[in-house]
N, C-alpha and C positions, 0 to 999 in steps of 0.2 A: 184054538180059541175062537177062530172065525165060525166054526160050526156051532160052538157053544153060544156064541153071540146070536147067530141066526135062530137057534132054538129058543133062546130067551125072548127074542123079538116075536117069534111065532106064537108063543104062549102069553104074551103080554095082553092085558085086557084094557085096551084104549083105542081111540079112533085113528091115530097116526103112528108114525115111527118114533117121534120124539116125545118127551114128557109133555104133559098138558100144562105144567106149571112153568111160567116164565122165569120165576126165581130159581127153581131147580135147573132150568136150562142154562141160565146165565152162570150160576155157580159151577155147573158141570163143564161148561166150555172153558172157564178159567182154570179149573182143576185139571182138565184134559190137557190144556196148553202147558201148564206147569209141569205135568208129568212127562210130556213130550220133550220139553227143554231139558229136564233132569236126565232123561234117558239118552238124548242126543249128546249132551255134554259129557256124560259118563262114557258113552261109546267112543267119541272122538278122542277123549283123553286116554282111554285104554289103548286105542289103536296107535296113538303116538308113543306111548310107553312100550308097547309090544315091538314097534319098529326099532326102538333103542335097546331092546332086550333087557328092560329094567322093570322093577315093581312099580305099579302105578300108585303114587302117593301124593300127587298134586291135583289141582282142580277139585272136582267133587270128591275125589278119593282122599283128600286131606281131611274130610269131615266124616265120610262113611265108607265102609269097605265094599259095599255093593250098590253104587248109585244107579246102575242100569236096572237092577231088579227093583230098587226103591222107586225109580221113575216109572217102571211098568205098573207097580202097585198103584201109584198115584194116577197114572193115565187111565187104567182100567176102572178105578173108582170114579173118575170124571166121566168116563163113558157110561158107567152105570147110572149116573145122575142125568146125563143128557138123554139117554134112551131108557128112562127109568123103568126097570122091570125087576121084581123081586127074584125072578129066576137068575138074572145076571149076577146079583149079589150072592146067591147060593152057589153058583158056578165059581165065582171068585173065591169063595171060602173053601171050595174043593181044591182049586189050583194052588192056593197060597202055601199049604204045607209042602207041596212038591217043589215049588220054587225055593222054599227055605232049605229043604234037603239038598237041592242042587247047589245052593250057596255053601252049605257045609262041605259038600264034596269038593267044590272048587277050593275052599280054604285048606283042605287036607293036601291037595296038589300044590298049592302055593307054599304051604309049610315045608313040604318035601323039597321044593325048588329053591326057596329063599331062606329057609331055616330061621335062625334067630332074628334076622332082619324083619321077616314077616311076623314073628311072634311079638316083637316090639311094636310094630305097626298095628297089629290086631289089638294089643292091649290099650293103645291110645285112641282108637276110633270105634265108633258104634257100627253095628252091622248094617242097619237100614236108616237109623236116625243118628244125628250127631250126639256125642256124649256131652253132658253138661257137668260143670264143676270140676273137681279134682279128678284127673284121669286115673290115678292109682286106685281111687275108691269106686270107680264106675264099673 
């Protein structure tokens, strides 16, 4: 990602490294901070669950199955706004399907490890966004 970020900056058509728009800069900083908090909270909760050798279902995992990846999506969107470059958004669109496939692979491993407990958890929570309404219909 760092190399991609560097290339996006290299091909950006502007005078400096940051976006020229103060509004985009402010929104980007807020979104980047939010993504960082989501990523950090997911990471610390997962580490705590792993130490106890249990499935992570508390903290952000109560709402989404992949808060670390969700946080990364939000963080990188924020960086895209801060360092506004169309190349960065194109690179994000290329990486997003690979992260999705990685999440699916992790879910298969979790299903093998936790079985029905993970199936029930998966049915009740969204992948990257919280589920709304009746969980059986989602």
